[in-house]
C-alpha positions in Angstrom: 146.3 -131.2 -152.0 145.0 -128.6 -149.4 145.9 -125.8 -151.8 144.0 -127.5 -154.6 141.0 -127.9 -152.3 141.2 -124.3 -151.4 141.5 -123.3 -155.0 138.5 -125.4 -155.8 136.4 -123.7 -153.0 135.9 -126.8 -151.0 137.6 -125.4 -147.9 136.9 -121.7 -148.4 133.3 -121.6 -147.1 134.4 -122.9 -143.7 136.5 -119.8 -143.3 134.1 -117.4 -144.8 131.1 -118.6 -142.7 128.5 -115.8 -142.9 127.5 -116.4 -139.3 130.7 -115.0 -138.1 131.1 -111.1 -138.6 134.2 -109.9 -140.3 136.6 -107.5 -138.7 135.3 -104.7 -140.9 131.8 -105.6 -139.8 132.7 -105.5 -136.2 134.4 -102.2 -136.7 131.4 -100.8 -138.4 129.2 -102.0 -135.5 131.5 -100.3 -133.0 131.4 -97.1 -135.1 127.7 -97.2 -135.3 127.5 -97.7 -131.5 129.7 -94.7 -130.8 127.7 -92.7 -133.3 124.4 -93.7 -131.6 125.9 -92.8 -128.2 127.1 -89.5 -129.5 123.7 -88.9 -131.1 121.9 -89.7 -127.9 124.0 -87.2 -126.0 123.5 -84.6 -128.8 119.7 -85.2 -128.6 119.7 -84.9 -124.8 121.6 -81.7 -125.1 119.2 -80.5 -127.7 116.2 -81.4 -125.4 117.8 -79.5 -122.5 118.3 -76.4 -124.8 114.6 -76.6 -126.0 113.4 -76.9 -122.3 115.5 -73.9 -121.3 113.9 -72.0 -124.4 110.4 -73.0 -123.2 111.2 -71.8 -119.7 112.4 -68.4 -121.1 109.3 -68.0 -123.2 107.1 -68.7 -120.2 109.0 -66.2 -118.1 108.8 -63.5 -120.7 104.9 -64.0 -121.1 104.6 -64.1 -117.2 106.5 -60.8 -116.9 104.2 -59.2 -119.5 101.1 -60.4 -117.8 102.2 -59.2 -114.3 103.2 -55.9 -115.8 99.6 -55.6 -117.1 98.4 -56.6 -113.6 100.6 -53.8 -112.1 99.4 -51.3 -114.6 95.7 -52.2 -113.6 96.5 -51.7 -109.9 98.2 -48.3 -110.6 95.2 -47.3 -112.8 92.8 -48.3 -110.0 94.8 -46.2 -107.6 95.1 -43.2 -110.0 91.3 -43.5 -110.5 90.5 -43.3 -106.8 92.9 -40.4 -106.3 91.3 -38.6 -109.2 87.8 -39.2 -107.8 88.9 -37.9 -104.3 90.5 -34.8 -105.9 87.5 -34.1 -108.0 85.1 -34.4 -105.0 87.3 -32.2 -103.0 87.4 -29.6 -105.8 83.6 -29.6 -106.0 83.3 -29.1 -102.2 85.8 -26.3 -102.3 84.0 -24.6 -105.2 80.7 -24.8 -103.3 82.4 -23.2 -100.3 83.9 -20.4 -102.4 80.4 -19.8 -104.0 78.8 -19.6 -100.5 81.5 -17.2 -99.4 81.0 -15.1 -102.5 77.2 -14.9 -101.7 77.9 -13.9 -98.2 80.2 -11.2 -99.3 77.6 -9.9 -101.7 75.0 -9.8 -99.0 77.4 -7.9 -96.7 78.2 -5.4 -99.5 74.4 -5.0 -100.2 73.7 -4.4 -96.6 76.4 -1.9 -96.2 75.2 0.0 -99.1 71.6 0.1 -98.0 72.7 1.4 -94.6 74.7 4.2 -96.2 78.0 2.7 -96.5 81.1 4.7 -95.0 78.9 7.8 -94.7 76.8 5.9 -92.2 79.8 5.4 -90.0 80.7 9.1 -90.3 77.2 10.1 -89.4 77.3 7.9 -86.4 80.3 9.7 -85.1 79.0 13.1 -85.9 75.7 12.6 -84.5 76.8 11.4 -81.1 75.2 13.5 -78.4 77.8 12.8 -75.7 81.0 10.9 -75.1 79.3 7.6 -74.1 77.2 7.7 -77.3 80.4 8.3 -79.3 82.2 5.4 -77.6 79.3 3.1 -78.2 79.0 4.1 -81.9 82.7 3.7 -82.5 82.5 0.2 -81.0 79.6 -0.8 -83.2 81.4 0.6 -86.1 84.5 -1.5 -85.3 82.4 -4.6 -84.9 80.8 -4.1 -88.2 84.0 -3.5 -89.9 85.7 -6.6 -88.4 82.7 -8.7 -89.5 83.0 -7.3 -93.0 86.8 -8.0 -93.1 86.2 -11.6 -91.8 83.7 -12.3 -94.6 85.8 -10.8 -97.2 88.9 -12.8 -96.0 86.9 -16.1 -95.9 85.7 -15.4 -99.4 89.3 -14.9 -100.7 90.5 -18.0 -98.8 87.7 -20.1 -100.2 88.4 -19.0 -103.7 92.1 -19.8 -103.3 91.3 -23.3 -101.8 88.9 -23.9 -104.7 91.5 -23.0 -107.3 94.1 -25.2 -105.6 91.6 -28.1 -105.4 90.7 -27.7 -109.1 94.4 -27.8 -110.0 94.9 -30.9 -108.0 91.9 -32.5 -109.7 93.3 -31.6 -113.1 96.6 -33.2 -112.2 94.9 -36.3 -110.9 92.8 -36.5 -114.0 96.0 -36.3 -116.1 97.6 -39.1 -114.0 94.5 -41.3 -114.4 94.6 -40.7 -118.1 98.3 -41.6 -118.3 97.6 -44.7 -116.1 94.8 -45.7 -118.4 97.0 -45.4 -121.5 99.7 -47.3 -119.6 97.3 -50.1 -118.7 96.1 -50.2 -122.4 99.7 -50.5 -123.6 100.5 -53.2 -121.0 97.5 -55.1 -122.1 98.5 -55.0 -125.8 102.0 -56.0 -124.7 100.7 -58.9 -122.7 98.4 -60.0 -125.5 101.4 -59.9 -128.0 103.7 -61.7 -125.5 101.2 -64.5 -124.8 100.4 -64.9 -128.5 104.1 -64.9 -129.4 104.8 -67.3 -126.6 102.1 -69.8 -127.6 103.4 -69.9 -131.3 107.0 -70.2 -130.1 106.3 -72.8 -127.5 104.3 -74.8 -130.1 107.3 -74.7 -132.5 109.7 -75.6 -129.8 107.5 -78.5 -128.6 107.3 -79.8 -132.2 111.2 -79.8 -132.2 111.1 -81.4 -128.8 108.8 -84.1 -130.0 110.9 -84.9 -132.9 114.1 -85.0 -130.7 112.4 -87.4 -128.3 111.3 -89.7 -131.3 115.0 -89.6 -132.5 116.2 -90.4 -129.0 113.9 -93.4 -128.9 115.3 -94.8 -132.1 118.8 -94.1 -131.0 118.2 -96.0 -127.7 115.9 -98.6 -129.2 113.0 -97.7 -126.9 109.6 -96.0 -127.5 108.5 -92.4 -127.6 106.3 -92.8 -124.6 109.2 -94.3 -122.6 111.4 -91.4 -123.5 108.8 -88.9 -122.6 108.4 -90.7 -119.2 112.1 -90.7 -118.8 112.4 -86.8 -119.4 109.7 -86.3 -116.9 111.4 -88.5 -114.4 114.6 -86.5 -114.9 112.6 -83.3 -114.2 111.2 -84.8 -111.1 114.7 -85.9 -109.9 116.0 -82.4 -110.5 113.2 -80.9 -108.5 113.8 -83.3 -105.6 117.6 -82.6 -105.8 116.9 -78.9 -105.6 114.6 -79.3 -102.6 117.2 -81.5 -100.9 119.9 -78.9 -101.6 117.7 -76.2 -100.0 117.1 -78.5 -97.0 120.9 -79.1 -96.6 121.5 -75.5 -96.3 119.6 -75.4 -93.0 122.0 -75.9 -90.1 121.1 -78.9 -87.8 119.5 -78.0 -84.5 121.2 -80.0 -81.8 119.0 -80.9 -78.7 120.8 -82.1 -75.6 119.6 -85.3 -74.1 117.2 -84.9 -71.2 119.7 -86.6 -68.9 122.7 -84.5 -69.9 123.8 -81.5 -68.0 122.6 -78.2 -69.4 125.0 -76.1 -71.6 123.4 -72.8 -70.7 125.4 -69.8 -69.5 126.9 -70.2 -66.0 125.0 -67.1 -64.8 121.7 -68.5 -65.7 119.7 -68.9 -62.4 117.7 -71.8 -63.9 120.8 -73.8 -64.6 122.4 -75.6 -61.6 126.0 -74.8 -61.6 127.3 -77.5 -59.4 125.5 -81.0 -59.7 126.5 -81.8 -56.2 124.2 -84.9 -55.8 125.8 -87.0 -58.6 129.4 -85.8 -57.7 129.2 -86.5 -54.0 129.8 -90.3 -54.1 132.9 -89.7 -56.3 134.3 -86.7 -54.4 134.4 -88.6 -51.0 137.2 -91.2 -51.1 136.1 -93.0 -47.9 132.7 -94.2 -49.0 134.1 -95.6 -52.3 136.8 -97.5 -50.4 134.2 -99.4 -48.1 131.8 -101.5 -49.8 129.3 -101.9 -47.0 129.0 -98.1 -46.7 126.5 -97.2 -49.4 124.3 -95.4 -46.8 127.4 -93.5 -45.6 126.7 -90.2 -47.4 125.2 -89.0 -44.1 122.2 -86.7 -44.0 123.6 -84.2 -46.6 123.5 -86.2 -49.9 119.9 -87.3 -49.6 118.9 -83.6 -49.2 121.1 -82.3 -51.9 119.5 -84.0 -54.9 116.1 -82.4 -54.1 116.9 -79.0 -55.8 118.0 -80.6 -59.0 114.6 -81.9 -60.3 113.2 -78.4 -60.2 115.4 -76.6 -62.7 115.8 -79.6 -65.1 112.3 -79.8 -66.5 112.4 -76.2 -67.6 115.5 -76.5 -69.8 114.9 -79.2 -72.4 111.8 -77.7 -74.1 113.8 -74.4 -74.9 115.9 -75.7 -77.8 113.1 -77.7 -79.2 110.9 -74.6 -80.1 112.8 -73.4 -83.2 113.0 -76.8 -84.8 109.7 -76.5 -86.6 107.8 -73.5 -87.8 104.7 -72.4 -86.0 101.6 -74.0 -87.3 99.5 -72.0 -89.7 96.8 -69.8 -88.3 93.1 -69.9 -89.2 93.7 -67.3 -92.1 96.4 -69.4 -93.7 94.4 -72.6 -93.5 91.4 -70.8 -95.1 93.7 -69.6 -97.9 95.0 -73.2 -98.5 91.4 -74.6 -98.4 90.3 -72.0 -101.0 93.2 -72.8 -103.2 92.5 -76.6 -103.1 88.9 -75.8 -104.2 90.2 -74.1 -107.3 92.2 -77.0 -108.6 91.4 -77.8 -112.3 90.1 -74.4 -113.1 91.9 -72.9 -116.2 94.6 -70.2 -116.2 93.5 -66.9 -117.8 95.8 -63.8 -117.5 94.2 -61.0 -115.6 91.6 -63.3 -114.1 90.8 -63.5 -110.4 88.0 -66.0 -110.3 85.6 -67.6 -109.8 85.9 -69.5 -113.1 89.6 -68.9 -114.0 92.7 -67.4 -112.5 96.2 -66.1 -113.2 99.0 -66.6 -110.6 98.5 -63.4 -108.5 94.7 -63.5 -108.9 94.6 -67.0 -107.2 96.9 -66.0 -104.3 94.9 -62.7 -104.0 91.5 -64.6 -103.7 93.0 -67.4 -101.5 94.2 -64.9 -98.9 91.0 -62.9 -99.2 89.3 -66.0 -97.9 91.9 -65.9 -95.1 90.9 -62.4 -94.2 93.8 -60.6 -95.8 93.5 -58.1 -98.6 96.3 -58.3 -101.2 96.6 -56.6 -104.6 96.2 -58.5 -107.8 99.9 -58.0 -108.6 102.6 -60.4 -107.7 105.2 -57.5 -107.3 102.9 -55.7 -104.7 102.2 -59.0 -102.9 105.9 -59.6 -102.6 106.2 -56.1 -101.1 103.6 -56.9 -98.4 105.2 -60.1 -97.0 107.9 -60.9 -94.4 110.7 -62.9 -95.9 111.2 -66.5 -94.6 113.6 -69.3 -95.4 112.7 -72.5 -97.2 113.2 -74.5 -94.0 110.6 -72.1 -92.2 108.0 -72.5 -94.9 104.4 -73.4 -93.5 101.1 -73.8 -95.4 99.8 -70.4 -96.6 103.2 -68.9 -97.3 103.9 -67.3 -100.7 106.5 -68.4 -103.1 108.0 -65.9 -105.5 110.0 -66.1 -108.8 111.9 -62.9 -109.6 114.4 -62.0 -112.4 116.5 -59.9 -110.1 115.9 -61.6 -106.7 113.9 -58.6 -105.4 110.1 -57.8 -105.2 110.5 -55.4 -108.1 111.4 -58.2 -110.5 108.7 -60.8 -109.4 106.8 -62.5 -112.3 105.2 -65.5 -110.7 103.8 -66.4 -107.3 102.4 -69.6 -105.8 100.8 -70.8 -102.5 102.7 -73.3 -100.3 100.6 -76.2 -98.9 103.3 -78.2 -97.1 105.5 -81.2 -98.0 107.5 -79.3 -100.5 104.5 -78.6 -102.8 102.4 -75.6 -103.8 99.2 -74.7 -105.5 99.6 -72.2 -108.4 98.0 -71.1 -111.7 101.0 -71.8 -113.9 100.5 -70.3 -117.4 98.2 -70.0 -120.5 97.0 -73.5 -121.6 97.3 -75.0 -118.1 95.0 -75.5 -115.1 95.4 -74.6 -111.5 97.4 -77.6 -110.1 99.5 -78.9 -107.3 103.2 -79.0 -108.1 106.6 -79.4 -106.4 108.0 -76.0 -105.3 111.1 -76.9 -107.5 109.2 -78.2 -110.6 110.4 -75.2 -112.6 113.2 -72.8 -112.3 114.2 -72.4 -108.6 112.1 -69.9 -106.6 113.8 -66.7 -105.7 112.4 -66.1 -102.2 109.6 -67.0 -99.9 107.2 -64.7 -97.8 104.7 -64.9 -95.0 101.5 -62.8 -95.2 
């Protein structure tokens, strides 16, 4: 009967209820879930690769821009050297000309007075020995004067020739520096243009990857964008924490604890006799009614201990925090804050736009310190400090070799793990975490 009903299709639908997925459908769903998870991982890896590519493009453009700034600094120095050499050459030439004129006058005067024959006549015409002596003295004086003028003329001519040669060399160096600056500018323009095109293409791929990630996760594009930004912020915070963890903790002894200073330190009491006296004397401890029993000595012995103890606790506290910034550093920070929102423009140093080293140069100019418009040269001017010692006004450097010679970006520290910098073309002067990008290479104090 059951078999007949099953054959007639009466019982079959109960076992083939469409509300219950079949095993194959369950397996397909599991496969789709695994595929989606794999797709999410692949998309996240793709996003990480694209972000790294964008960073590399920004770094290459920053290098080209700072190379141009360096070429401009060198051109300025070469131009100044050429101007100084040219002025010196003109001055030496004028001195040589004056010496030539003086030499001509001397020759003319000598000729008008009879030349060498006049000297012979002075000797032959002497009436007595005294006259001969005086005549020879006058002749020697005239001869020495003539020799001095002639030597000065020769020296002046040599100096003028040397100065002219130096001026020619300086002019050649300035011309070479000008050509180098032009080439650096062309390279920077090409790098920035190429970077903008490449970044646009990468960002397009990145947008597509984020959209695919949103579909795979069942979220929205905006949510995924926020998630990527949150991940970047977490990485920056983790990098800052890692830097902070590298700093060894500073231990400060409690104010009531005995000092751990060296035994020969005259400010440290070597024997705390006052606290130890009650325990060192067995008799007072055995008699309860004898608290006043320490006699006259114990009351007088605690008196020296208060005098050294106040001098010790402040000493270990000094290195715990960096010194507060001076007026110059505060002025630099104030200037940088006033530039927030102004656009980045490579080679610019204000007032309407800035590049990275142009901003730090002008900021510290407001603080009373002259820095070149070149991050490499700025890195060469500072004293290195650690991350834990950073204070507002310090400079933060990114370098491709960890040294000043490889610096391609600079920012101004403002405290709290943040900085102000001019980031790149298409962005404005902004406040950012020190670790928002690739990790800084080193830090410096102006």
